C-alpha positions, 0 to 999 in steps of 0.5 A: 669891117670893124671900127676902133671903139674908144673907152666906154663906147657902145654901138647904138645903131648901124646901117648901110648907106650911100654918102653923096658928096659933090657928085661923088658917091661912096658906099659904106656904113653909118654907125652911131655910138654913144659918143660919135657918128662914124662913116666907114667906106666899104672900099678901104682905098677910097679914104679911111672914113670920118667921124662927127662929134655931136657938138659939131652938128649944126643941123640935121635935115631930111632930103628928097629926090625930085622934091617928093621922094624921101632919100635920106639925111643930111648933116651940116656941121658947124664948119659948114660941111654937108654930109648926105646919107641915103638911107631908110628909117631916116626919122629914127636916125634923126631922133637918135642923132638929136638925142646925142647933142 
């Protein structure tokens, strides 16, 4: 799986993740570059993926299952879209994303 990098763009961090959106789950890769956050699904047929620019992020939240078991990270954009990513090391990811903005 490859993403098209822009000029002067470098991948900083990448992980396998599960995107949870409105009772739908999509396996893929979450990639942080020095310019954007990108989600690329493993199944190319589902949709082509999406990117989130650092300026478009309103909130970065942790979320749990059963209110106590750490599950992942939720990004809320300024237009109100919620993107939930199940992952390990969510504190490191949160720190990396916060440093982008």
